[in-house]
DRENNUTI-474443 format. One record per atom (N, C-alpha, C): x, y, z; residue in three letters. Coordinates in pm, whole numbers, padded with zeros to 5 digits, always signed. Example, Ala and Ser with C-alpha at 12.3 -4.5 7.8 and 13.67 -1.06 7.14 Angstrom:
! DRENNUTI-474443
+01319-00569+00780ALA/+01230-00450+00780ALA/+01320-00330+00780ALA/+01285-00225+00708SER/+01367-00106+00714SER/+01290+00003+00787SER/
! end
This chain:
! DRENNUTI-474443
+00606-00436+02340MET/+00508-00541+02354MET/+00415-00541+02233MET/+00380-00659+02189LEU/+00289-00674+02076LEU/+00146-00695+02124LEU/+00052-00642+02047ILE/-00090-00665+02072ILE/-00146-00730+01947ILE/-00219-00840+01967ILE/-00280-00910+01855ILE/-00431-00884+01859ILE/-00479-00816+01755PHE/-00621-00786+01743PHE/-00687-00897+01661PHE/-00805-00939+01706LYS/-00877-01047+01639LYS/-01022-01006+01615LYS/-01074-01051+01503SER/-01214-01030+01470SER/-01258-01138+01372SER/-01384-01174+01379LYS/-01437-01271+01283LYS/-01448-01210+01144LYS/-01438-01078+01136ALA/-01456-01007+01009ALA/-01328-00991+00928ALA/-01211-01016+00991ALA/-01084-00990+00921ALA/-00973-01076+00980ALA/-00862-01078+00910ALA/-00744-01150+00959ALA/-00686-01077+01081ALA/-00609-01148+01162GLU/-00546-01089+01279GLU/-00457-00971+01239GLU/-00450-00874+01328VAL/-00362-00759+01310VAL/-00270-00755+01431VAL/-00139-00752+01405ILE/-00040-00747+01512ILE/+00025-00609+01509ILE/+00022-00542+01625MET/+00078-00407+01634MET/+00161-00393+01761MET/+00257-00301+01756TYR/+00331-00265+01876TYR/+00240-00182+01965TYR/+00248-00206+02095LYS/+00165-00135+02192LYS/+00183+00016+02178LYS/+00306+00062+02161GLU/+00331+00207+02154GLU/+00271+00270+02029GLU/+00245+00193+01925HIS/+00185+00247+01803HIS/+00034+00261+01814HIS/-00029+00180+01895ILE/-00175+00182+01907ILE/-00220+00246+02039ILE/-00127+00277+02128ALA/-00160+00330+02260ALA/-00242+00458+02253ALA/-00211+00546+02161LEU/-00285+00671+02145LEU/-00433+00645+02120LEU/-00462+00549+02035VAL/-00600+00515+02002VAL/-00670+00449+02121VAL/-00604+00351+02181LEU/-00665+00281+02294LEU/-00690+00376+02411LEU/-00597+00466+02438ASP/-00616+00564+02545ASP/-00736+00655+02516ASP/-00747+00700+02392ALA/-00858+00788+02354ALA/-00993+00716+02365ALA/-00991+00585+02346LEU/-01113+00505+02358LEU/-01135+00452+02500LEU/-01044+00488+02592SER/-01048+00440+02732SER/-01046+00288+02739SER/-00955+00229+02659LYS/-00941+00084+02656LYS/-00806+00043+02714LYS/-00804-00072+02780ASP/-00682-00128+02835ASP/-00601-00194+02724ASP/-00471-00175+02726SER/-00389-00232+02619SER/-00363-00382+02637SER/-00386-00434+02756HIS/-00359-00576+02781HIS/-00472-00667+02733HIS/-00594-00620+02750ARG/-00709-00703+02713ARG/-00830-00613+02694ARG/-00904-00636+02587GLY/-01021-00553+02567GLY/-01100-00590+02444GLY/-01203-00508+02421VAL/-01291-00529+02307VAL/-01341-00394+02257VAL/-01349-00382+02127ILE/-01420-00272+02064ILE/-01543-00338+02002ILE/-01657-00311+02061THR/-01780-00375+02015THR/-01825-00315+01882THR/-01916-00384+01818PHE/-01973-00333+01694PHE/-02029-00193+01717PHE/-02097-00174+01830ALA/-02157-00043+01860ALA/-02051+00067+01876ALA/-01932+00032+01922GLU/-01824+00129+01941GLU/-01739+00148+01816GLU/-01751+00060+01720SER/-01659+00061+01606SER/-01670+00187+01521SER/-01789+00240+01502ALA/-01802+00363+01422ALA/-01729+00479+01488ALA/-01738+00489+01621ASN/-01667+00593+01695ASN/-01516+00573+01683ASN/-01470+00447+01694ALA/-01328+00417+01684ALA/-01273+00452+01545ALA/-01350+00422+01442ILE/-01310+00455+01304ILE/-01298+00606+01288ILE/-01397+00679+01336ALA/-01394+00825+01326ALA/-01275+00884+01402ALA/-01246+00828+01519LEU/-01132+00874+01598LEU/-01000+00853+01524LEU/-00981+00735+01469ILE/-00857+00705+01397ILE/-00844+00796+01275ILE/-00953+00815+01202GLU/-00948+00904+01085GLU/-00913+01047+01126GLU/-00964+01092+01239LYS/-00933+01226+01289LYS/-00785+01236+01327LYS/-00733+01135+01396LEU/-00592+01135+01434LEU/-00501+01137+01311LEU/-00539+01061+01210ILE/-00460+01058+01086ILE/-00461+01194+01018ILE/-00576+01257+01012GLU/-00587+01389+00949GLU/-00504+01492+01025GLU/-00509+01488+01157GLU/-00428+01580+01238GLU/-00280+01558+01213GLU/-00239+01432+01205ASP/-00098+01399+01177ASP/-00056+01452+01041ASP/-00144+01439+00941LYS/-00112+01490+00807LYS/-00093+01641+00809LYS/-00177+01712+00884GLN/-00165+01857+00893GLN/-00034+01897+00960GLN/+00002+01828+01066ILE/+00128+01856+01135ILE/+00246+01831+01043ILE/+00243+01721+00968ARG/+00352+01690+00874ARG/+00362+01796+00765ARG/+00248+01845+00717LYS/+00251+01952+00615LYS/+00317+02077+00670LYS/+00282+02112+00793GLN/+00341+02229+00856GLN/+00492+02211+00873GLN/+00534+02093+00917GLN/+00677+02066+00934GLN/+00750+02071+00801GLN/+00689+02017+00696GLU/+00751+02021+00564GLU/+00763+02164+00515GLU/+00662+02243+00542SER/+00665+02383+00503SER/+00779+02456+00573SER/+00795+02429+00701LEU/+00905+02490+00776LEU/+01040+02444+00723LEU/+01049+02315+00691ASN/+01175+02261+00639ASN/+01205+02315+00500ASN/+01101+02337+00418ASP/+01121+02392+00286ASP/+01172+02535+00292ASP/+01137+02604+00399ASN/+01182+02742+00415ASN/+01323+02752+00470ASN/+01382+02640+00507ALA/+01520+02641+00555ALA/+01612+02686+00442ALA/+01720+02751+00479ASP/+01811+02807+00379ASP/+01868+02702+00285ASP/+01911+02591+00343ASP/+01979+02491+00262ASP/+01962+02354+00324ASP/+01943+02252+00243GLU/+01927+02114+00290GLU/+02048+02070+00371GLU/+02165+02118+00335SER/+02287+02077+00406SER/+02290+02130+00548SER/+02206+02230+00578ASP/+02201+02284+00713ASP/+02132+02190+00811ASP/+02051+02099+00758LEU/+01981+02006+00845LEU/+02078+01900+00896LEU/+02071+01874+01025ASP/+02158+01770+01078ASP/+02101+01633+01044ASP/+02176+01532+01072GLU/+02139+01395+01036GLU/+02008+01353+01102GLU/+01986+01397+01227PHE/+01863+01363+01298PHE/+01741+01418+01225PHE/+01747+01539+01181GLU/+01635+01601+01109GLU/+01606+01528+00978GLU/+01710+01487+00908LYS/+01692+01415+00782LYS/+01623+01281+00807LYS/+01661+01210+00912LYS/+01600+01082+00945LYS/+01456+01101+00989LYS/+01430+01209+01061LYS/+01295+01235+01110LYS/+01197+01253+00995LYS/+01242+01306+00885ARG/+01157+01325+00768ARG/+01111+01192+00709ARG/+01190+01089+00727ASP/+01163+00960+00665ASP/+01086+00865+00757ASP/+01034+00912+00868THR/+00964+00823+00960THR/+00833+00774+00900THR/+00785+00664+00953VAL/+00660+00605+00906VAL/+00544+00692+00954VAL/+00452+00721+00866THR/+00340+00808+00901THR/+00240+00736+00992THR/+00163+00813+01063LEU/+00060+00756+01149LEU/-00043+00680+01067LEU/-00075+00733+00950SER/-00174+00664+00865SER/-00125+00526+00823SER/+00003+00514+00796ALA/+00058+00384+00759ALA/+00057+00287+00878ALA/+00086+00339+00997ARG/+00087+00255+01116ARG/-00054+00208+01154ARG/-00152+00297+01139LEU/-00288+00265+01184LEU/-00376+00203+01076LEU/-00329+00197+00953PHE/-00411+00143+00845PHE/-00461+00001+00872PHE/-00377-00091+00920PRO/-00427-00229+00941PRO/-00543-00236+01040PRO/-00534-00164+01151ILE/-00642-00170+01250ILE/-00764-00094+01199ILE/-00743+00013+01125LEU/-00855+00087+01066LEU/-00929-00002+00966LEU/-00855-00075+00885ASP/-00914-00166+00788ASP/-00994-00277+00860ASP/-00938-00328+00968MET/-01006-00431+01046MET/-01135-00376+01107MET/-01128-00256+01163LEU/-01247-00196+01224LEU/-01356-00170+01120LEU/-01317-00127+01002ARG/-01415-00105+00895ARG/-01484-00236+00857ARG/-01405-00343+00844ALA/-01461-00474+00809ALA/-01552-00524+00922ALA/-01509-00506+01046ALA/-01588-00550+01160ALA/-01719-00472+01168ALA/-01713-00344+01140ASN/-01833-00261+01142ASN/-01931-00306+01034ASN/-01876-00332+00916LYS/-01960-00374+00803LYS/-02029-00508+00832LYS/-01956-00600+00897LYS/-02011-00733+00926LYS/-02072-00743+01067LYS/-02077-00629+01135GLN/-02134-00621+01270GLN/-02067-00718+01369GLN/-01935-00716+01366GLU/-01854-00801+01455GLU/-01773-00714+01551GLU/-01723-00775+01657ASP/-01637-00708+01755ASP/-01491-00727+01719ASP/-01407-00642+01777VAL/-01262-00656+01765VAL/-01210-00681+01907VAL/-01134-00789+01925LEU/-01084-00830+02056LEU/-00932-00832+02058LEU/-00874-00818+02176TRP/-00731-00837+02192TRP/-00703-00887+02334TRP/-00593-00959+02350GLY/-00555-01011+02480GLY/-00632-01135+02522GLY/-00697-01199+02427VAL/-00776-01320+02459VAL/-00716-01442+02393VAL/
! end
């Protein structure tokens, strides 16, 4: 399912529900319809930045473990594909950018309306 985020401060952002669910759950927001008010936007920005940093640390640890593997050929096809997945920072950048713009212009971010 797609979620379309809207704000007077930025262009619409369209995301898959499963990509933004972690953020919405952490903010106690419904994925079908909701608002991140200007007052909540600073907290939402900090949360997303924290999630991105945690994801980067996990990826570094996984890369370190993979680098310690005996040989690249030992990795099965699934492991090779897993290395090439889209990062959380890339997935969340559009909504993070929108929230920053909304915070700067003191606007809300809405979805499901």
